[in-house]
C-alpha positions in Angstrom: -68.6 -38.8 32.9 -70.5 -37.6 29.7 -69.5 -34.0 30.4 -65.9 -35.0 30.6 -65.9 -36.7 27.3 -67.6 -33.6 25.6 -65.1 -31.4 27.5 -62.1 -33.5 26.2 -63.6 -33.5 22.6 -64.1 -29.7 22.7 -60.6 -29.1 24.0 -59.1 -31.5 21.3 -61.1 -29.5 18.7 -59.8 -26.2 20.0 -56.2 -27.5 19.9 -56.6 -28.6 16.2 -58.1 -25.2 15.3 -55.3 -23.3 17.1 -52.6 -25.5 15.5 -54.1 -24.7 12.1 -54.0 -21.0 12.8 -50.2 -21.0 13.5 -47.5 -19.0 11.5 -47.2 -19.9 7.8 -44.2 -22.1 7.1 -41.5 -20.3 5.0 -39.7 -22.3 2.3 -36.4 -23.7 3.2 -33.3 -21.7 2.2 -31.7 -23.2 -0.9 -28.4 -25.1 -0.3 -25.4 -23.0 -0.8 -24.2 -25.2 -3.7 -27.5 -24.9 -5.7 -27.6 -22.5 -8.6 -30.3 -20.0 -9.0 -31.7 -20.8 -12.4 -33.3 -18.0 -14.4 -36.5 -18.9 -16.2 -35.9 -18.7 -19.9 -37.7 -15.9 -21.6 -40.1 -16.3 -24.5 -37.6 -14.6 -26.9 -33.9 -15.0 -26.5 -31.4 -12.4 -27.5 -30.4 -12.6 -31.2 -26.8 -13.3 -30.3 -27.9 -16.3 -28.1 -30.2 -17.8 -30.8 -27.4 -17.5 -33.4 -25.0 -19.2 -30.9 -27.4 -22.1 -30.4 -28.0 -22.5 -34.1 -24.2 -22.6 -34.7 -23.7 -25.2 -32.0 -26.5 -27.7 -32.6 -24.6 -30.0 -34.9 -22.0 -31.3 -32.4 -22.1 -33.1 -29.0 -20.8 -30.4 -26.6 -21.3 -28.4 -23.4 -20.9 -24.6 -23.8 -21.3 -21.4 -22.1 -22.1 -17.9 -23.3 -22.1 -14.7 -21.1 -24.3 -11.8 -22.0 -25.2 -8.9 -19.8 -24.5 -10.7 -16.5 -26.3 -13.8 -17.5 -24.5 -17.1 -18.1 -26.2 -19.3 -20.8 -25.5 -23.0 -20.3 -26.0 -25.0 -23.5 -25.8 -28.9 -23.8 -26.1 -30.1 -27.5 -26.6 -33.8 -28.6 -25.3 -33.1 -32.1 -26.9 -34.5 -35.3 -29.0 -37.6 -34.6 -30.3 -39.9 -37.3 -33.9 -40.0 -36.0 -36.2 -38.6 -33.4 -36.3 -40.1 -29.9 -33.0 -38.7 -28.7 -33.1 -36.1 -26.0 -30.8 -34.1 -23.7 -32.0 -32.4 -20.5 -30.0 -30.3 -18.0 -31.0 -31.9 -14.7 -28.9 -30.0 -12.2 -26.9 -26.8 -11.9 -24.7 -26.6 -8.7 -22.7 -23.6 -7.9 -19.7 -24.7 -5.8 -16.9 -22.6 -4.3 -14.6 -23.1 -7.2 -16.8 -24.1 -10.2 -20.3 -24.6 -11.6 -21.3 -28.1 -12.3 -23.9 -28.8 -15.0 -25.4 -32.2 -15.1 -27.2 -33.3 -18.2 -29.0 -36.5 -19.0 -28.9 -38.0 -22.4 -31.5 -40.5 -23.7 -31.8 -42.4 -26.9 -34.7 -44.3 -28.4 -35.2 -48.0 -27.6 -34.6 -50.3 -30.4 -38.4 -51.1 -30.9 -39.5 -47.5 -30.3 -41.3 -45.8 -33.2 -39.5 -42.5 -34.0 -39.5 -39.7 -36.5 -37.4 -40.6 -39.5 -35.6 -37.3 -39.9 -32.4 -35.7 -38.7 -32.7 -34.1 -35.3 -30.6 -31.8 -33.2 -31.5 -32.1 -29.5 -30.2 -29.6 -27.0 -31.1 -28.0 -23.8 -30.4 -24.5 -22.5 -30.5 -22.9 -19.1 -29.6 -19.6 -17.6 -28.1 -18.5 -14.4 -26.7 -15.2 -13.0 -23.0 -15.2 -14.0 -21.0 -16.4 -11.1 -17.7 -15.8 -12.9 -16.6 -19.4 -12.3 -15.4 -22.1 -14.6 -18.1 -24.6 -15.8 -17.9 -28.4 -15.7 -20.4 -30.4 -17.7 -21.3 -34.0 -16.4 -23.0 -36.5 -18.6 -25.5 -39.1 -17.4 -27.6 -41.7 -19.3 -26.8 -42.6 -22.8 -23.5 -40.5 -22.9 -20.6 -40.7 -20.6 -19.0 -37.4 -21.1 -19.6 -34.0 -22.6 -16.8 -32.4 -24.6 -16.4 -28.7 -23.7 -16.3 -26.3 -26.5 
């Protein structure tokens, strides 16, 4: 009886070791409607930086294509204080369009904020799919005017 318990324990241990030595799991394929976002470089092209600077003062969703890259910009416009933010939360490439979702936040009434004008924006890049872009707002804003 004692030998059977040790044999079962040894078999269970061998099974666990064998299971741990299996093939490495590969990451799942991304959904077909998910955009492949490109990591923003440390230094943007001068044309893109100028475009951002010219766009910051208004609430808008905009695109800019340069060398096969589509830049997606969501600006919150001029805000009276700090505490406002905009973040691109999703980029979905569908059959007939690219859908960019951005979340807008504003400071709570009792929140301590910087007393200075701010110009929140978020920028993302994807390989240019040559499709129209639709901007969708969530949070403190209900729509993003296209420019």
